[in-house]
C-alpha positions in Angstrom: -22.0 81.8 -75.2 -20.3 79.7 -72.7 -17.0 78.2 -73.4 -16.9 74.5 -73.0 -13.4 74.3 -71.8 -12.8 71.2 -69.8 -9.7 70.8 -67.7 -8.6 67.2 -67.7 -6.1 65.7 -65.2 -4.9 62.2 -64.5 -7.5 59.6 -63.8 -7.3 57.7 -60.5 -6.1 54.5 -62.3 -3.3 56.4 -64.0 -2.1 57.8 -60.7 -2.3 54.4 -59.1 -0.2 52.8 -61.9 2.4 55.6 -61.6 2.6 55.1 -57.8 3.0 51.3 -58.3 5.9 51.8 -60.7 7.6 54.3 -58.4 7.2 52.0 -55.4 8.7 49.0 -57.3 11.6 51.2 -58.4 12.2 52.5 -54.8 12.0 49.1 -53.3 14.5 47.7 -55.8 16.9 50.6 -55.0 16.5 50.0 -51.3 17.4 46.3 -51.7 20.4 47.3 -53.8 21.5 49.8 -51.1 21.3 47.1 -48.4 23.3 44.7 -50.5 26.0 47.4 -51.0 26.1 48.2 -47.3 26.5 44.5 -46.4 29.3 44.1 -49.0 31.0 47.2 -47.6 30.8 45.9 -44.0 32.0 42.5 -45.1 35.0 44.1 -46.9 35.8 46.2 -43.9 35.7 43.2 -41.5 37.9 41.1 -43.9 40.3 44.0 -44.1 40.5 44.3 -40.3 40.9 40.6 -39.9 43.7 40.6 -42.5 45.5 43.4 -40.6 45.1 41.5 -37.3 46.5 38.3 -38.8 49.5 40.2 -40.3 50.1 42.0 -37.0 50.2 38.6 -35.1 52.7 37.2 -37.6 54.8 40.4 -37.2 54.6 40.2 -33.4 55.9 36.6 -33.6 58.8 37.7 -35.9 59.7 40.6 -33.7 59.8 38.4 -30.6 63.2 37.2 -32.1 62.8 33.6 -30.9 62.0 30.5 -32.9 58.4 29.5 -32.3 57.3 26.1 -31.1 55.2 23.9 -33.3 51.8 24.4 -31.7 48.5 26.2 -31.9 47.7 29.3 -29.9 44.7 31.5 -29.8 43.4 34.6 -28.1 41.0 37.5 -28.2 41.6 41.2 -28.7 39.8 44.5 -29.3 40.6 46.1 -32.7 38.7 49.1 -34.1 36.3 48.9 -31.2 35.3 45.3 -32.0 36.1 42.1 -30.2 38.1 39.6 -32.4 39.3 36.1 -31.9 42.5 34.8 -33.5 44.2 31.4 -33.9 47.8 30.9 -34.9 49.0 27.5 -36.0 52.8 27.0 -36.2 54.0 24.1 -38.3 57.3 22.8 -39.7 58.3 23.4 -43.3 60.9 20.7 -43.8 63.6 23.4 -43.8 65.7 23.6 -40.7 64.8 26.6 -38.5 62.0 27.8 -40.8 58.4 27.6 -39.6 55.1 28.3 -41.3 52.4 30.3 -39.4 48.8 30.2 -40.4 46.7 32.9 -38.6 42.9 32.9 -38.9 40.7 35.7 -37.4 37.0 35.7 -36.6 34.4 37.2 -34.3 34.4 35.3 -31.0 32.4 32.0 -31.3 32.0 32.2 -35.0 33.8 30.7 -38.1 36.8 32.6 -39.5 35.7 35.4 -41.7 38.6 34.9 -44.1 41.0 32.2 -45.2 44.2 32.1 -43.0 47.0 34.5 -43.6 50.3 32.6 -43.9 53.7 33.8 -42.9 57.1 32.3 -42.3 59.6 32.8 -39.4 63.2 31.8 -39.7 66.2 31.8 -37.4 66.3 35.1 -35.4 69.1 37.5 -36.1 71.3 38.4 -33.1 71.0 42.0 -31.9 73.5 44.4 -33.5 73.9 42.4 -36.7 72.2 43.2 -40.0 70.7 40.3 -41.9 73.5 40.4 -44.5 76.3 40.4 -41.8 74.6 37.5 -40.0 74.4 35.5 -43.2 78.1 36.3 -44.0 79.1 35.2 -40.5 77.2 31.9 -40.8 78.7 31.2 -44.2 82.2 31.9 -42.9 81.8 29.7 -39.8 84.4 26.9 -39.5 82.9 23.6 -40.6 80.0 25.3 -42.5 79.3 23.4 -45.7 78.8 26.7 -47.5 82.1 28.2 -46.2 84.3 29.5 -49.0 87.6 27.9 -49.8 89.5 31.2 -49.6 88.6 34.9 -49.3 85.3 36.7 -48.7 82.3 36.1 -50.9 81.9 38.7 -53.5 
């Protein structure tokens, strides 16, 4: 007697439905990966732009001169990419204290982040620490902050 054993596999419709489900899942994962890569690239660009802006403010501070109220701009290469920067120096209302707003972008495009703000004050003469310079200014004759007698403690 012959055994009527029938081997049964998936039908064509079941295989097509499984493939459709897998293809939807893979396409959703691909879209998510692209979004994550774009977010990582944007974060990297904003970080570089922030570093460039802070470097420009530091360069202005290290020049040890009071800046003029004006706007300057330029281009530079950083991390193998061309960047454009713009620095705007404005008055603060406090004597010898200036505000600097630096924005960074790719050349010909809008800034990729809001401006980084820094402040520059009166430069310290070479050879004097900041504390010694302040003490010297306070003890200067005719200074409104000059002590009546003796050093400041």
